[in-house]
N, C-alpha and C positions, 0 to 999 in steps of 0.2 A: 225834283228838288222845289220847281216853283209851284206843283200842286198841293204840295204838302207843307210848305214855307220852311223846307230844311236848308242848311248849309252843308257843305262839301261832306262834312264827317258824318254828320247827322244822315243824311243821302246813304253813304255807304252802311252805316249801321241797319239800316232799313231796309238795302238792299239783301244783307245778309239775313235779317229776320224774316223777308218775304221768301228768300229761298228755302230757309229752314223748313216754312209753313208749307211750302210747297214742294218738296225735296221728291215726290213721285215724278216731277217734270226731269229732275236732274237723274234719278235713278233709270228712267227711261233712254236719256241722252246716252249714259254711260253704259247700259244694256246694248245699244247700237254697235260699240265699239268691239264687242267680242270678249271672250275670257283672256286672250291673250295681252290685252292693250295696257300699256304702261301710260300714266295718266300724272299730269303735272297741275297741280293747282296752284296757281301765282294770285298769291292773296295781296288786297293792296298794302300801303305801308303804316296805316293807324294802327299802332301798337295795341290800343285797345280788344281788337277782335282777338289777338291770341295771349292777351292776359287776363281781361276780366269778363269782356262779354259771353253771354253764354250760347249765342248762335252758332258760331263756327265749331264751338267743343259739339254741340248738340248735331250739326252735320257732321262732323269726323267720326262721333260715335255712330249713327247711322249707315256710314259708308263701311266702317268696321264690322257690323253686321252684315252687309252683303258681301263680306268676304276680302274685301281691300286691304292690303297690307299696308298700311301707311307708315309714312316718318315725315316728320317736321324739319324742314330744312331752315335753320333761321341765319341771314345774311346780316353782317352789321360791318361797316365800313371800318378798315384795319387802322385808319389814322387815329380812332379813339384811344387806341392803346397808349398813343404818346401824350395822354395828359392822364394823368393818375385819378381824378375826380369822373372825367369822362368813361374812361375803364370801367372803374365801378359802378358807373351808372349800367354799362352795356352788360355787365355781371347780373347785376339785380334782375335787368329786363329779363335776360335771357333764363335764368332762373324763373322767375315769375311764368313765364310763356312754358318751362318745361313742369312747371307743378300745375298750370291750368289745361293746358290739351292733354297730358298724359299719354303721350306717343313717343317712340322713340325719335330720340332728337339729335340734330347735327348741327352745333353751332358755328358758323362759317366767320372768319374775319375775310372779307372779300376786299378785291384792290390792294391784295398786299404788293403788288408791285408799284404802287404811287406812294408808297407808306415815307420813301425817303425824302418827300417834296416837304413833309412835316416836323422835320427835325430828327434828332436823333434818339434813341430807346436808352431809357436810363438803364433796364436791363436786357439780356437777351432775350430773344424772340420766344424760346420755350419756356421762359417766365411767365409768360401771356398766354401761350395756348394751354399750357398744363394746368395752369391756375392754382401754385402753390406757393406757400409761405408770403400771403398777401401781407403780412404784417411789415415786411420791408417798403411797401408804400406808404408807410404811416409819416416818414418825413416829407416825402411829395407831397402828402394830403394838407400836412401841417401848415406848409411852406403857401401853401395857394388859397388856405381859407382861414378866417377868424378862429382863434385857439377855442371858443365855446363849441366849435364843431367837431372838435377831437375826439370825444365821447362817443358822438354819433358815428364816425369815422370807423371806429374800431369797431363799434356794434356792427355797421353794416358787412366789414371785413368778415368777422366772426360767423354771419348769418351764412355768408356765400361758403365759406369753408367749412362750418357745420354740417351743410347739405353734400359739400362735396360731390356735387353731380355735373357741374357746369365745366367743359372744356371746348378746346376750338380747332378745327381744322383751319387751312387757309386756302384762298383761291386767286390767283391771277388769270381771269377769265381768258386769255390770248395766247395764254403758255398752254400747250396741249397735255405735257406731263400732270400741271398742275390740275386740270379738269379730270383727267383719267383717276388720279388719285381721289377725288373727291366722290368721283362716281361710284368707285369701289366702296367708299367709307357709305355711302347711302344705301348701295346695293345690301351692304353686310346689315346695317339698322334695317332694313324691309327683310332681311330673312332671305336674302339671293346671294349665295355663294358659289364661286365657279369651282365646281369639281369636274376635271377630266373625264368624258366619255370612257365606256368599259373598251371601246376600241383603239384609245390612245395606248400609245406604248408606255410602260411604266418607267418610273427614275429607277437608273441601276441600283441592283441589291436589293428590290423589293418584289415580292410574289403576290400574285393574286389567288388569294388564299384568304375567307373570312375568319378563318381558326387561326390562322398564324397571329404571332404576337403584333401589335400596333406598330410597334419599331420598323418591322420589313415589309408591311402592307403597302399594297398599291394608294395612290392619292384617290384613287376612288372610296376609298374607306376610311378617307380622313376629313370627313364632314366637319366634325367638331373642332379638330384643330383647325382647319382652315376659316372656322366661323370666330374662333379665340383668337388665332396667332396675329401675328403683325402683319399689315398688309405693305409688302415692297412694291418697289417702281421706283423710276428715276425723280431723284428729288421729294421720296416719300418721308425723309427724316427731317426735322423742323430744322436740324442744324445747316442742311443742305440749301435748304429756303433762305434761311439766313444770310447765308454766304450770296446766293442767286441776287437776290432783290435788296439786300442792305449793305453786307461788307463790301461787295465785289459786284455791283449793279453794272459800272460802266465797262467793267472787263469783260465780262457776261453778255452784255449786250451788243460790243464788238465783235466777239468768238461768234455768236449766233448770225451776225450780220455775214460773216465770212464765211461759212457753212451753208446758209440760205443762197449766197452768189454762186457757190462750187455748184450746190444741186442745182440751181436754176443754168448753170452753164452746160451740167452732163444732161439735164433735159433737152435743152436747146441741141445740142451736137446729136443726141440721139434721132430727135424728130426730123433733124438735116439729113443724117445719114437716112432714115428710113424712108424719108421722099425722094433719094437719089438713086436708089437702089431698083434695079429692074433684075430680076429674076431669068436665069438661063432660056434661050428659046426652046421650047419642047413641043414636039409634034406639030412646028409651023406655027404656034403660037407665041405672043409675047405676054407674059404675065407679069403685071404691075403689083407690087405691094399696094395694099389701100393705107393711104394718106390718113 
């Protein structure tokens, strides 16, 4: 930055341009990881890198040519949805990044566990994650902005709805089920779908025959349905997420603390029992459990 007289943003852009021009270095480093590597590229927060600057896009294209199956994961703070104008801004930013990078895209409302600190939502959480019927935001936008912006507001809403591309997952990073659900979504975006191995037991009523009708085949032949079907898991439904983090957060927090306490007490008892046990004397030797 000092050498070229650049500020923080200019320095980041220069770094990306330099990496683009010297991509062979990155290719060599990635090759050292082996063919089974799972690589996470954590980009800086400058939005222009993923919305209108060409260096990241060219790097992505080169990685795809090398055989990497990429997906873009776009994190936005969940509290933006508590303000209609900020929510529209996030929608436009996400849409712009999707169109620019041309990758499978997973938009995420992160820090969903903190959203209750920023006030009540005007609509249920699924309204914001599924991005449907945005015209309902017109009153909120009109009340917070001068009347001359009314036409602009509706134009932005129509733009997002016309493309019909943007949707959101949610993430509470300290919640295990939330992280698992997001991981499954990202795996699907990159083309990684769990299919049970041939040695696994088939579900009841299925037969292991490729010529059988799809309704009675084992899961090993259900790749397409796995890829297109609903991702199931604890709190995978947005209504459950709303209950956990918005409608009944305090009750759920208290419940989880009780469960963690019980789990900790059970582990402590198990360790205490293991440390005090002495196996029966065999052959004149005393064999003790390893602590």
